[in-house]
TIVO-2410 file (N, C-alpha, C; in nm, 3 decimals):
# residues 183
REC num residu      c1      c2      c3 atome chaine
REC   1      M   3.264  -0.736  -0.907     N      A
REC   1      M   3.090  -0.695  -1.013    CA      A
REC   1      M   3.034  -0.648  -0.863     C      A
REC   2      N   2.985  -0.549  -0.882     N      A
REC   2      N   2.890  -0.492  -0.777    CA      A
REC   2      N   2.714  -0.586  -0.820     C      A
REC   3      Y   2.647  -0.613  -0.720     N      A
REC   3      Y   2.515  -0.653  -0.755    CA      A
REC   3      Y   2.389  -0.582  -0.672     C      A
REC   4      E   2.297  -0.598  -0.702     N      A
REC   4      E   2.212  -0.542  -0.621    CA      A
REC   4      E   2.057  -0.655  -0.609     C      A
REC   5      S   2.010  -0.651  -0.516     N      A
REC   5      S   1.883  -0.731  -0.519    CA      A
REC   5      S   1.740  -0.657  -0.565     C      A
REC   6      D   1.669  -0.729  -0.676     N      A
REC   6      D   1.580  -0.666  -0.707    CA      A
REC   6      D   1.435  -0.751  -0.625     C      A
REC   7      I   1.374  -0.651  -0.597     N      A
REC   7      I   1.248  -0.734  -0.491    CA      A
REC   7      I   1.104  -0.642  -0.570     C      A
REC   8      S   1.098  -0.577  -0.667     N      A
REC   8      S   1.003  -0.502  -0.697    CA      A
REC   8      S   0.880  -0.606  -0.747     C      A
REC   9      S   0.893  -0.734  -0.774     N      A
REC   9      S   0.771  -0.802  -0.815    CA      A
REC   9      S   0.822  -0.934  -0.717     C      A
REC  10      Q   0.887  -0.960  -0.665     N      A
REC  10      Q   0.880  -1.080  -0.587    CA      A
REC  10      Q   0.820  -1.036  -0.449     C      A
REC  11      P   0.782  -1.191  -0.369     N      A
REC  11      P   0.715  -1.210  -0.254    CA      A
REC  11      P   0.855  -1.185  -0.177     C      A
REC  12      F   0.806  -1.164  -0.042     N      A
REC  12      F   0.910  -1.096   0.075    CA      A
REC  12      F   1.042  -1.146   0.058     C      A
REC  13      A   1.054  -1.327   0.090     N      A
REC  13      A   1.219  -1.329   0.024    CA      A
REC  13      A   1.289  -1.389  -0.060     C      A
REC  14      T   1.185  -1.367  -0.181     N      A
REC  14      T   1.265  -1.438  -0.284    CA      A
REC  14      T   1.284  -1.308  -0.341     C      A
REC  15      H   1.433  -1.323  -0.400     N      A
REC  15      H   1.527  -1.223  -0.472    CA      A
REC  15      H   1.572  -1.251  -0.604     C      A
REC  16      R   1.601  -1.141  -0.650     N      A
REC  16      R   1.667  -1.160  -0.839    CA      A
REC  16      R   1.802  -1.093  -0.823     C      A
REC  17      I   1.888  -1.113  -0.814     N      A
REC  17      I   2.061  -1.076  -0.822    CA      A
REC  17      I   2.081  -1.033  -0.959     C      A
REC  18      Q   2.099  -0.872  -0.973     N      A
REC  18      Q   2.131  -0.822  -1.127    CA      A
REC  18      Q   2.247  -0.769  -1.094     C      A
REC  19      P   2.312  -0.715  -1.200     N      A
REC  19      P   2.428  -0.616  -1.180    CA      A
REC  19      P   2.420  -0.459  -1.196     C      A
REC  20      L   2.492  -0.427  -1.125     N      A
REC  20      L   2.467  -0.250  -1.090    CA      A
REC  20      L   2.498  -0.178  -1.214     C      A
REC  21      R   2.402  -0.073  -1.247     N      A
REC  21      R   2.412  -0.004  -1.393    CA      A
REC  21      R   2.475   0.155  -1.347     C      A
REC  22      E   2.499   0.169  -1.220     N      A
REC  22      E   2.551   0.283  -1.174    CA      A
REC  22      E   2.706   0.244  -1.102     C      A
REC  23      S   2.771   0.373  -1.064     N      A
REC  23      S   2.837   0.335  -0.985    CA      A
REC  23      S   2.789   0.325  -0.820     C      A
REC  24      P   2.893   0.243  -0.778     N      A
REC  24      P   2.854   0.211  -0.631    CA      A
REC  24      P   2.778   0.315  -0.553     C      A
REC  25      R   2.885   0.442  -0.552     N      A
REC  25      R   2.851   0.546  -0.485    CA      A
REC  25      R   2.716   0.618  -0.459     C      A
REC  26      R   2.671   0.615  -0.608     N      A
REC  26      R   2.572   0.674  -0.656    CA      A
REC  26      R   2.441   0.601  -0.633     C      A
REC  27      D   2.463   0.479  -0.624     N      A
REC  27      D   2.349   0.371  -0.609    CA      A
REC  27      D   2.344   0.351  -0.454     C      A
REC  28      A   2.383   0.372  -0.391     N      A
REC  28      A   2.398   0.353  -0.245    CA      A
REC  28      A   2.280   0.369  -0.205     C      A
REC  29      G   2.234   0.494  -0.178     N      A
REC  29      G   2.098   0.537  -0.171    CA      A
REC  29      G   1.971   0.501  -0.262     C      A
REC  30      R   1.995   0.448  -0.332     N      A
REC  30      R   1.878   0.443  -0.398    CA      A
REC  30      R   1.846   0.243  -0.361     C      A
REC  31      I   1.997   0.211  -0.377     N      A
REC  31      I   1.919   0.066  -0.349    CA      A
REC  31      I   1.897   0.012  -0.187     C      A
REC  32      G   1.913   0.135  -0.126     N      A
REC  32      G   1.870   0.131   0.040    CA      A
REC  32      G   1.749   0.181   0.018     C      A
REC  33      R   1.710   0.231  -0.056     N      A
REC  33      R   1.538   0.274  -0.095    CA      A
REC  33      R   1.472   0.133  -0.121     C      A
REC  34      R   1.544   0.096  -0.183     N      A
REC  34      R   1.458  -0.024  -0.258    CA      A
REC  34      R   1.430  -0.118  -0.173     C      A
REC  35      L   1.519  -0.162  -0.077     N      A
REC  35      L   1.524  -0.226  -0.039    CA      A
REC  35      L   1.418  -0.229   0.082     C      A
REC  36      N   1.452  -0.115   0.142     N      A
REC  36      N   1.353  -0.054   0.257    CA      A
REC  36      N   1.208  -0.041   0.222     C      A
REC  37      L   1.155  -0.045   0.096     N      A
REC  37      L   1.041  -0.081   0.023    CA      A
REC  37      L   1.003  -0.216   0.010     C      A
REC  38      G   1.081  -0.294   0.018     N      A
REC  38      G   1.046  -0.450   0.029    CA      A
REC  38      G   0.963  -0.432   0.090     C      A
REC  39      P   0.899  -0.471   0.233     N      A
REC  39      P   0.779  -0.518   0.294    CA      A
REC  39      P   0.685  -0.454   0.213     C      A
REC  40      I   0.663  -0.392   0.132     N      A
REC  40      I   0.528  -0.381   0.070    CA      A
REC  40      I   0.555  -0.384  -0.040     C      A
REC  41      A   0.680  -0.476  -0.149     N      A
REC  41      A   0.692  -0.443  -0.276    CA      A
REC  41      A   0.566  -0.576  -0.309     C      A
REC  42      F   0.527  -0.674  -0.199     N      A
REC  42      F   0.482  -0.767  -0.300    CA      A
REC  42      F   0.313  -0.711  -0.360     C      A
REC  43      L   0.306  -0.611  -0.270     N      A
REC  43      L   0.137  -0.521  -0.362    CA      A
REC  43      L   0.188  -0.525  -0.462     C      A
REC  44      T   0.295  -0.480  -0.571     N      A
REC  44      T   0.319  -0.457  -0.685    CA      A
REC  44      T   0.307  -0.563  -0.791     C      A
REC  45      A   0.273  -0.701  -0.694     N      A
REC  45      A   0.294  -0.797  -0.818    CA      A
REC  45      A   0.187  -0.839  -0.894     C      A
REC  46      H   0.018  -0.777  -0.846     N      A
REC  46      H  -0.115  -0.841  -0.907    CA      A
REC  46      H  -0.206  -0.699  -0.869     C      A
REC  47      E  -0.291  -0.682  -0.933     N      A
REC  47      E  -0.404  -0.590  -0.913    CA      A
REC  47      E  -0.491  -0.691  -0.829     C      A
REC  48      W  -0.576  -0.605  -0.722     N      A
REC  48      W  -0.652  -0.681  -0.663    CA      A
REC  48      W  -0.777  -0.633  -0.612     C      A
REC  49      D  -0.869  -0.714  -0.558     N      A
REC  49      D  -1.002  -0.705  -0.524    CA      A
REC  49      D  -1.001  -0.712  -0.392     C      A
REC  50      A  -1.095  -0.624  -0.354     N      A
REC  50      A  -1.162  -0.634  -0.185    CA      A
REC  50      A  -1.330  -0.664  -0.177     C      A
REC  51      K  -1.395  -0.776  -0.188     N      A
REC  51      K  -1.535  -0.771  -0.193    CA      A
REC  51      K  -1.607  -0.695  -0.080     C      A
REC  52      L  -1.695  -0.635  -0.098     N      A
REC  52      L  -1.742  -0.552   0.042    CA      A
REC  52      L  -1.911  -0.575   0.043     C      A
REC  53      P  -1.951  -0.545   0.147     N      A
REC  53      P  -2.110  -0.634   0.158    CA      A
REC  53      P  -2.173  -0.511   0.057     C      A
REC  54      D  -2.295  -0.599  -0.027     N      A
REC  54      D  -2.410  -0.547  -0.113    CA      A
REC  54      D  -2.428  -0.410  -0.046     C      A
REC  55      S  -2.460  -0.292  -0.123     N      A
REC  55      S  -2.565  -0.216  -0.103    CA      A
REC  55      S  -2.704  -0.294  -0.021     C      A
REC  56      P  -2.779  -0.163   0.011     N      A
REC  56      P  -2.894  -0.186   0.095    CA      A
REC  56      P  -2.980  -0.237  -0.019     C      A
REC  57      D  -2.976  -0.176  -0.143     N      A
REC  57      D  -3.074  -0.168  -0.264    CA      A
REC  57      D  -3.027  -0.282  -0.347     C      A
REC  58      G  -2.906  -0.389  -0.275     N      A
REC  58      G  -2.869  -0.485  -0.367    CA      A
REC  58      G  -2.752  -0.477  -0.452     C      A
REC  59      K  -2.672  -0.382  -0.473     N      A
REC  59      K  -2.561  -0.381  -0.546    CA      A
REC  59      K  -2.461  -0.411  -0.515     C      A
REC  60      K  -2.384  -0.504  -0.592     N      A
REC  60      K  -2.201  -0.533  -0.578    CA      A
REC  60      K  -2.135  -0.447  -0.581     C      A
REC  61      K  -2.027  -0.473  -0.443     N      A
REC  61      K  -1.937  -0.367  -0.421    CA      A
REC  61      K  -1.819  -0.435  -0.442     C      A
REC  62      K  -1.691  -0.354  -0.463     N      A
REC  62      K  -1.570  -0.363  -0.416    CA      A
REC  62      K  -1.484  -0.290  -0.430     C      A
REC  63      I  -1.363  -0.271  -0.364     N      A
REC  63      I  -1.265  -0.171  -0.396    CA      A
REC  63      I  -1.159  -0.266  -0.483     C      A
REC  64      H  -1.146  -0.163  -0.583     N      A
REC  64      H  -0.971  -0.242  -0.661    CA      A
REC  64      H  -0.871  -0.151  -0.680     C      A
REC  65      A  -0.775  -0.234  -0.597     N      A
REC  65      A  -0.652  -0.192  -0.555    CA      A
REC  65      A  -0.510  -0.210  -0.689     C      A
REC  66      L  -0.451  -0.083  -0.718     N      A
REC  66      L  -0.341  -0.138  -0.769    CA      A
REC  66      L  -0.217  -0.070  -0.747     C      A
REC  67      F  -0.111  -0.150  -0.739     N      A
REC  67      F   0.004  -0.056  -0.682    CA      A
REC  67      F   0.096  -0.076  -0.780     C      A
REC  68      T   0.176   0.008  -0.813     N      A
REC  68      T   0.318  -0.032  -0.914    CA      A
REC  68      T   0.409   0.090  -0.894     C      A
REC  69      W   0.534   0.068  -0.935     N      A
REC  69      W   0.676   0.106  -0.924    CA      A
REC  69      W   0.641   0.238  -0.992     C      A
REC  70      S   0.739   0.305  -0.930     N      A
REC  70      S   0.757   0.433  -1.016    CA      A
REC  70      S   0.828   0.422  -1.108     C      A
REC  71      Q   0.871   0.526  -1.221     N      A
REC  71      Q   1.003   0.506  -1.301    CA      A
REC  71      Q   1.129   0.474  -1.268     C      A
REC  72      N   1.120   0.554  -1.140     N      A
REC  72      N   1.274   0.560  -1.093    CA      A
REC  72      N   1.288   0.441  -0.972     C      A
REC  73      R   1.203   0.348  -0.980     N      A
REC  73      R   1.192   0.290  -0.872    CA      A
REC  73      R   1.230   0.306  -0.699     C      A
REC  74      Q   1.141   0.428  -0.691     N      A
REC  74      Q   1.170   0.445  -0.584    CA      A
REC  74      Q   1.087   0.488  -0.462     C      A
REC  75      A   0.967   0.480  -0.536     N      A
REC  75      A   0.852   0.477  -0.480    CA      A
REC  75      A   0.738   0.345  -0.525     C      A
REC  76      I   0.609   0.338  -0.465     N      A
REC  76      I   0.532   0.257  -0.532    CA      A
REC  76      I   0.405   0.345  -0.527     C      A
REC  77      R   0.338   0.374  -0.635     N      A
REC  77      R   0.212   0.465  -0.641    CA      A
REC  77      R   0.106   0.331  -0.638     C      A
REC  78      I  -0.010   0.409  -0.535     N      A
REC  78      I  -0.120   0.354  -0.545    CA      A
REC  78      I  -0.246   0.384  -0.643     C      A
REC  79      S  -0.293   0.331  -0.665     N      A
REC  79      S  -0.495   0.380  -0.710    CA      A
REC  79      S  -0.557   0.296  -0.720     C      A
REC  80      N  -0.694   0.343  -0.607     N      A
REC  80      N  -0.798   0.246  -0.572    CA      A
REC  80      N  -0.925   0.311  -0.640     C      A
REC  81      Q  -1.015   0.229  -0.667     N      A
REC  81      Q  -1.101   0.252  -0.716    CA      A
REC  81      Q  -1.246   0.211  -0.614     C      A
REC  82      F  -1.367   0.223  -0.633     N      A
REC  82      F  -1.478   0.169  -0.572    CA      A
REC  82      F  -1.542   0.134  -0.679     C      A
REC  83      V  -1.610  -0.030  -0.748     N      A
REC  83      V  -1.643  -0.078  -0.856    CA      A
REC  83      V  -1.797  -0.110  -0.750     C      A
REC  84      I  -1.882  -0.047  -0.850     N      A
REC  84      I  -2.053  -0.063  -0.839    CA      A
REC  84      I  -2.110  -0.159  -0.907     C      A
REC  85      D  -2.130  -0.253  -0.901     N      A
REC  85      D  -2.213  -0.286  -1.047    CA      A
REC  85      D  -2.119  -0.309  -1.151     C      A
REC  86      G  -1.962  -0.306  -1.152     N      A
REC  86      G  -1.907  -0.297  -1.246    CA      A
REC  86      G  -1.883  -0.184  -1.297     C      A
REC  87      K  -1.910  -0.063  -1.208     N      A
REC  87      K  -1.865   0.070  -1.267    CA      A
REC  87      K  -1.773   0.110  -1.172     C      A
REC  88      P  -1.699   0.150  -1.201     N      A
REC  88      P  -1.565   0.185  -1.133    CA      A
REC  88      P  -1.586   0.395  -1.116     C      A
REC  89      R  -1.523   0.361  -1.021     N      A
REC  89      R  -1.568   0.526  -0.975    CA      A
REC  89      R  -1.400   0.533  -0.902     C      A
REC  90      P  -1.357   0.669  -0.882     N      A
REC  90      P  -1.228   0.714  -0.815    CA      A
REC  90      P  -1.244   0.673  -0.665     C      A
REC  91      Y  -1.166   0.638  -0.583     N      A
REC  91      Y  -1.156   0.635  -0.459    CA      A
REC  91      Y  -1.007   0.704  -0.403     C      A
REC  92      F  -0.922   0.639  -0.445     N      A
REC  92      F  -0.825   0.755  -0.384    CA      A
REC  92      F  -0.676   0.693  -0.444     C      A
REC  93      D  -0.556   0.812  -0.425     N      A
REC  93      D  -0.462   0.788  -0.529    CA      A
REC  93      D  -0.355   0.794  -0.433     C      A
REC  94      G  -0.244   0.731  -0.401     N      A
REC  94      G  -0.100   0.793  -0.354    CA      A
REC  94      G   0.010   0.745  -0.399     C      A
REC  95      L   0.115   0.748  -0.338     N      A
REC  95      L   0.233   0.726  -0.286    CA      A
REC  95      L   0.277   0.681  -0.175     C      A
REC  96      Y   0.387   0.542  -0.169     N      A
REC  96      Y   0.446   0.494  -0.094    CA      A
REC  96      Y   0.585   0.536  -0.128     C      A
REC  97      V   0.690   0.600  -0.019     N      A
REC  97      V   0.819   0.599  -0.022    CA      A
REC  97      V   0.926   0.617   0.103     C      A
REC  98      W   1.011   0.582   0.076     N      A
REC  98      W   1.120   0.557   0.236    CA      A
REC  98      W   1.199   0.706   0.215     C      A
REC  99      D   1.142   0.744   0.370     N      A
REC  99      D   1.223   0.852   0.411    CA      A
REC  99      D   1.295   0.829   0.502     C      A
REC 100      P   1.447   0.882   0.426     N      A
REC 100      P   1.540   0.834   0.499    CA      A
REC 100      P   1.577   0.894   0.652     C      A
REC 101      Q   1.495   1.025   0.646     N      A
REC 101      Q   1.525   1.112   0.813    CA      A
REC 101      Q   1.421   1.014   0.891     C      A
REC 102      Q   1.312   0.989   0.884     N      A
REC 102      Q   1.216   0.896   0.996    CA      A
REC 102      Q   1.247   0.765   0.989     C      A
REC 103      N   1.349   0.714   0.885     N      A
REC 103      N   1.408   0.585   0.877    CA      A
REC 103      N   1.306   0.499   0.849     C      A
REC 104      T   1.154   0.508   0.804     N      A
REC 104      T   1.075   0.445   0.768    CA      A
REC 104      T   0.991   0.470   0.637     C      A
REC 105      I   0.888   0.385   0.618     N      A
REC 105      I   0.823   0.381   0.525    CA      A
REC 105      I   0.717   0.522   0.544     C      A
REC 106      V   0.701   0.599   0.428     N      A
REC 106      V   0.598   0.699   0.444    CA      A
REC 106      V   0.470   0.662   0.349     C      A
REC 107      F   0.366   0.715   0.349     N      A
REC 107      F   0.266   0.720   0.265    CA      A
REC 107      F   0.169   0.867   0.262     C      A
REC 108      W   0.109   0.872   0.138     N      A
REC 108      W   0.024   1.008   0.145    CA      A
REC 108      W  -0.080   0.946   0.032     C      A
REC 109      Y  -0.210   0.956   0.052     N      A
REC 109      Y  -0.329   0.944  -0.023    CA      A
REC 109      Y  -0.387   1.058  -0.037     C      A
REC 110      V  -0.454   1.089  -0.171     N      A
REC 110      V  -0.562   1.206  -0.202    CA      A
REC 110      V  -0.682   1.122  -0.253     C      A
REC 111      D  -0.821   1.158  -0.164     N      A
REC 111      D  -0.968   1.102  -0.220    CA      A
REC 111      D  -1.024   1.188  -0.315     C      A
REC 112      A  -1.103   1.123  -0.370     N      A
REC 112      A  -1.167   1.180  -0.471    CA      A
REC 112      A  -1.281   1.329  -0.406     C      A
REC 113      E  -1.281   1.326  -0.298     N      A
REC 113      E  -1.335   1.444  -0.258    CA      A
REC 113      E  -1.221   1.554  -0.221     C      A
REC 114      G  -1.115   1.549  -0.226     N      A
REC 114      G  -0.975   1.641  -0.196    CA      A
REC 114      G  -0.952   1.630  -0.064     C      A
REC 115      G  -1.017   1.502   0.011     N      A
REC 115      G  -0.909   1.477   0.163    CA      A
REC 115      G  -0.810   1.420   0.147     C      A
REC 116      L  -0.713   1.464   0.240     N      A
REC 116      L  -0.560   1.371   0.211    CA      A
REC 116      L  -0.554   1.257   0.334     C      A
REC 117      T  -0.446   1.189   0.341     N      A
REC 117      T  -0.478   1.099   0.441    CA      A
REC 117      T  -0.275   1.054   0.424     C      A
REC 118      K  -0.180   1.085   0.563     N      A
REC 118      K  -0.071   1.066   0.553    CA      A
REC 118      K  -0.027   0.985   0.646     C      A
REC 119      G   0.059   0.886   0.652     N      A
REC 119      G   0.139   0.814   0.770    CA      A
REC 119      G   0.262   0.766   0.727     C      A
REC 120      T   0.235   0.663   0.822     N      A
REC 120      T   0.368   0.567   0.830    CA      A
REC 120      T   0.320   0.413   0.846     C      A
REC 121      V   0.449   0.339   0.804     N      A
REC 121      V   0.435   0.213   0.758    CA      A
REC 121      V   0.560   0.167   0.857     C      A
REC 122      K   0.504   0.044   0.973     N      A
REC 122      K   0.594  -0.057   1.001    CA      A
REC 122      K   0.571  -0.148   1.029     C      A
REC 123      I   0.659  -0.237   1.070     N      A
REC 123      I   0.649  -0.410   1.036    CA      A
REC 123      I   0.657  -0.478   1.188     C      A
REC 124      E   0.551  -0.511   1.222     N      A
REC 124      E   0.490  -0.533   1.395    CA      A
REC 124      E   0.429  -0.680   1.388     C      A
REC 125      G   0.490  -0.790   1.415     N      A
REC 125      G   0.437  -0.935   1.413    CA      A
REC 125      G   0.371  -0.993   1.272     C      A
REC 126      G   0.477  -0.950   1.199     N      A
REC 126      G   0.445  -1.003   1.037    CA      A
REC 126      G   0.290  -0.955   1.009     C      A
REC 127      K   0.305  -0.815   1.043     N      A
REC 127      K   0.205  -0.700   0.961    CA      A
REC 127      K   0.244  -0.573   0.942     C      A
REC 128      L   0.182  -0.535   0.815     N      A
REC 128      L   0.230  -0.407   0.800    CA      A
REC 128      L   0.169  -0.301   0.897     C      A
REC 129      V   0.179  -0.215   0.985     N      A
REC 129      V   0.085  -0.116   1.052    CA      A
REC 129      V   0.144   0.011   1.008     C      A
REC 130      H   0.007   0.049   0.942     N      A
REC 130      H  -0.033   0.189   0.926    CA      A
REC 130      H  -0.069   0.281   1.008     C      A
REC 131      E  -0.005   0.367   1.060     N      A
REC 131      E  -0.069   0.507   1.103    CA      A
REC 131      E  -0.070   0.576   1.074     C      A
REC 132      F  -0.181   0.655   1.072     N      A
REC 132      F  -0.222   0.739   1.011    CA      A
REC 132      F  -0.318   0.807   1.027     C      A
REC 133      E  -0.366   0.944   0.957     N      A
REC 133      E  -0.433   1.065   0.990    CA      A
REC 133      E  -0.502   1.117   0.879     C      A
REC 134      E  -0.662   1.120   0.851     N      A
REC 134      E  -0.691   1.100   0.785    CA      A
REC 134      E  -0.749   1.291   0.747     C      A
REC 135      I  -0.764   1.358   0.693     N      A
REC 135      I  -0.739   1.501   0.694    CA      A
REC 135      I  -0.907   1.547   0.572     C      A
REC 136      G  -1.010   1.538   0.632     N      A
REC 136      G  -1.105   1.588   0.542    CA      A
REC 136      G  -1.103   1.730   0.422     C      A
REC 137      A  -1.176   1.702   0.314     N      A
REC 137      A  -1.126   1.870   0.272    CA      A
REC 137      A  -1.194   1.962   0.304     C      A
REC 138      D  -1.276   1.947   0.471     N      A
REC 138      D  -1.311   2.053   0.558    CA      A
REC 138      D  -1.207   2.060   0.667     C      A
REC 139      G  -1.099   1.999   0.638     N      A
REC 139      G  -1.002   2.032   0.741    CA      A
REC 139      G  -1.035   1.934   0.868     C      A
REC 140      K  -1.109   1.901   0.868     N      A
REC 140      K  -1.130   1.818   1.027    CA      A
REC 140      K  -1.031   1.681   0.969     C      A
REC 141      S  -0.967   1.602   1.133     N      A
REC 141      S  -0.846   1.497   1.095    CA      A
REC 141      S  -0.934   1.422   1.219     C      A
REC 142      S  -0.877   1.306   1.147     N      A
REC 142      S  -0.882   1.148   1.274    CA      A
REC 142      S  -0.765   1.093   1.263     C      A
REC 143      A  -0.757   1.011   1.336     N      A
REC 143      A  -0.661   0.896   1.325    CA      A
REC 143      A  -0.686   0.756   1.311     C      A
REC 144      Y  -0.605   0.686   1.289     N      A
REC 144      Y  -0.648   0.527   1.242    CA      A
REC 144      Y  -0.511   0.466   1.213     C      A
REC 145      V  -0.534   0.341   1.294     N      A
REC 145      V  -0.413   0.259   1.213    CA      A
REC 145      V  -0.482   0.135   1.111     C      A
REC 146      A  -0.398   0.069   1.031     N      A
REC 146      A  -0.471  -0.025   0.931    CA      A
REC 146      A  -0.344  -0.112   0.993     C      A
REC 147      K  -0.424  -0.232   0.976     N      A
REC 147      K  -0.290  -0.366   1.006    CA      A
REC 147      K  -0.300  -0.507   0.878     C      A
REC 148      V  -0.208  -0.458   0.762     N      A
REC 148      V  -0.209  -0.535   0.645    CA      A
REC 148      V  -0.167  -0.657   0.677     C      A
REC 149      T  -0.207  -0.770   0.665     N      A
REC 149      T  -0.139  -0.901   0.680    CA      A
REC 149      T  -0.139  -0.993   0.574     C      A
REC 150      P  -0.061  -1.008   0.516     N      A
REC 150      P  -0.019  -1.120   0.409    CA      A
REC 150      P  -0.055  -1.234   0.410     C      A
REC 151      Q  -0.111  -1.335   0.313     N      A
REC 151      Q  -0.177  -1.441   0.314    CA      A
REC 151      Q  -0.148  -1.543   0.194     C      A
REC 152      G   0.008  -1.558   0.224     N      A
REC 152      G   0.108  -1.635   0.112    CA      A
REC 152      G   0.057  -1.527   0.009     C      A
REC 153      E   0.053  -1.620  -0.122     N      A
REC 153      E   0.103  -1.447  -0.202    CA      A
REC 153      E  -0.016  -1.406  -0.277     C      A
REC 154      A  -0.149  -1.501  -0.278     N      A
REC 154      A  -0.253  -1.444  -0.354    CA      A
REC 154      A  -0.347  -1.365  -0.282     C      A
REC 155      S  -0.352  -1.347  -0.161     N      A
REC 155      S  -0.403  -1.265  -0.064    CA      A
REC 155      S  -0.372  -1.196   0.052     C      A
REC 156      W  -0.414  -1.060   0.098     N      A
REC 156      W  -0.393  -1.017   0.229    CA      A
REC 156      W  -0.502  -0.944   0.290     C      A
REC 157      D  -0.491  -0.928   0.422     N      A
REC 157      D  -0.597  -0.867   0.482    CA      A
REC 157      D  -0.560  -0.756   0.550     C      A
REC 158      N  -0.688  -0.642   0.524     N      A
REC 158      N  -0.652  -0.537   0.563    CA      A
REC 158      N  -0.745  -0.468   0.677     C      A
REC 159      E  -0.682  -0.466   0.796     N      A
REC 159      E  -0.818  -0.457   0.924    CA      A
REC 159      E  -0.768  -0.327   0.966     C      A
REC 160      I  -0.897  -0.202   0.974     N      A
REC 160      I  -0.901  -0.077   0.988    CA      A
REC 160      I  -0.935  -0.042   1.146     C      A
REC 161      F  -0.873   0.085   1.213     N      A
REC 161      F  -0.923   0.078   1.379    CA      A
REC 161      F  -0.930   0.215   1.363     C      A
REC 162      A  -1.020   0.292   1.398     N      A
REC 162      A  -1.006   0.423   1.450    CA      A
REC 162      A  -0.927   0.425   1.608     C      A
REC 163      R  -0.846   0.524   1.594     N      A
REC 163      R  -0.756   0.564   1.720    CA      A
REC 163      R  -0.826   0.680   1.814     C      A
REC 164      R  -0.821   0.654   1.921     N      A
REC 164      R  -0.896   0.770   2.028    CA      A
REC 164      R  -0.786   0.749   2.158     C      A
REC 165      G  -0.640   0.855   2.174     N      A
REC 165      G  -0.538   0.786   2.196    CA      A
REC 165      G  -0.493   0.686   2.217     C      A
REC 166      N  -0.452   0.631   2.354     N      A
REC 166      N  -0.432   0.461   2.308    CA      A
REC 166      N  -0.510   0.333   2.264     C      A
REC 167      D  -0.625   0.381   2.269     N      A
REC 167      D  -0.782   0.305   2.227    CA      A
REC 167      D  -0.780   0.259   2.048     C      A
REC 168      L  -0.789   0.144   2.051     N      A
REC 168      L  -0.804   0.107   1.888    CA      A
REC 168      L  -0.957   0.065   1.893     C      A
REC 169      T  -1.018   0.131   1.803     N      A
REC 169      T  -1.183   0.081   1.799    CA      A
REC 169      T  -1.192  -0.029   1.613     C      A
REC 170      P  -1.217  -0.135   1.641     N      A
REC 170      P  -1.245  -0.202   1.495    CA      A
REC 170      P  -1.315  -0.142   1.435     C      A
REC 171      M  -1.307  -0.123   1.284     N      A
REC 171      M  -1.374  -0.012   1.216    CA      A
REC 171      M  -1.425  -0.142   1.100     C      A
REC 172      V  -1.317  -0.179   1.065     N      A
REC 172      V  -1.359  -0.301   0.904    CA      A
REC 172      V  -1.214  -0.390   0.890     C      A
REC 173      K  -1.269  -0.520   0.818     N      A
REC 173      K  -1.205  -0.575   0.801    CA      A
REC 173      K  -1.229  -0.657   0.669     C      A
REC 174      V  -1.131  -0.663   0.560     N      A
REC 174      V  -1.172  -0.674   0.462    CA      A
REC 174      V  -1.062  -0.792   0.380     C      A
REC 175      R  -1.072  -0.851   0.289     N      A
REC 175      R  -0.954  -0.967   0.206    CA      A
REC 175      R  -0.920  -0.893   0.096     C      A
REC 176      Y  -0.817  -0.887   0.078     N      A
REC 176      Y  -0.812  -0.893  -0.099    CA      A
REC 176      Y  -0.744  -0.961  -0.176     C      A
REC 177      E  -0.795  -1.047  -0.246     N      A
REC 177      E  -0.777  -1.140  -0.399    CA      A
REC 177      E  -0.700  -1.072  -0.504     C      A
REC 178      I  -0.631  -1.161  -0.571     N      A
REC 178      I  -0.586  -1.159  -0.714    CA      A
REC 178      I  -0.715  -1.088  -0.774     C      A
REC 179      A  -0.696  -1.008  -0.842     N      A
REC 179      A  -0.816  -0.968  -0.929    CA      A
REC 179      A  -0.819  -1.062  -1.018     C      A
REC 180      A  -0.978  -1.072  -1.085     N      A
REC 180      A  -0.978  -1.169  -1.244    CA      A
REC 180      A  -0.900  -1.119  -1.351     C      A
REC 181      S  -0.927  -0.967  -1.307     N      A
REC 181      S  -0.913  -0.869  -1.466    CA      A
REC 181      S  -0.734  -0.850  -1.439     C      A
REC 182      G  -0.643  -0.898  -1.317     N      A
REC 182      G  -0.532  -0.871  -1.327    CA      A
REC 182      G  -0.442  -0.922  -1.382     C      A
REC 183      R  -0.319  -0.854  -1.363     N      A
REC 183      R  -0.200  -0.885  -1.485    CA      A
REC 183      R  -0.131  -0.980  -1.465     C      A
***
């Protein structure tokens, strides 16, 4: 009997064995891609909130993040909102997938103003290192690095750096925690 590891809603090292529903030959690529998305699969376990500093006029701000598996289980969708005084507004939507040609996780985000962010994710020292380019709706681009660090099963940190050549300049660090309204 053939088995696959279902990591869609499990933390890094916890796996559940299920029988394959397709032929081993057809499943080989699908299983490889799912396992290769494993390092970011923990993000799909909950909805997440990151508290931000209050605005100058005292409004409460946060980012609400939702990561979900695509129906074919070959991609992870992301949808983020800014929430200001309890009122959500779009931030960005995107997709993480395994790129077999680059042999890495790649991602694309489109922000509410029409800007495009695209990049790769690699594991370095227990961190998910996102190297990416942000292209504004005006066509101007900037390079960034984000280091996502899981903090157990209930939170994760996201540190964002501006890249200028080989130099990284810290911009922001936020902690995402399970959202009170999460699933």
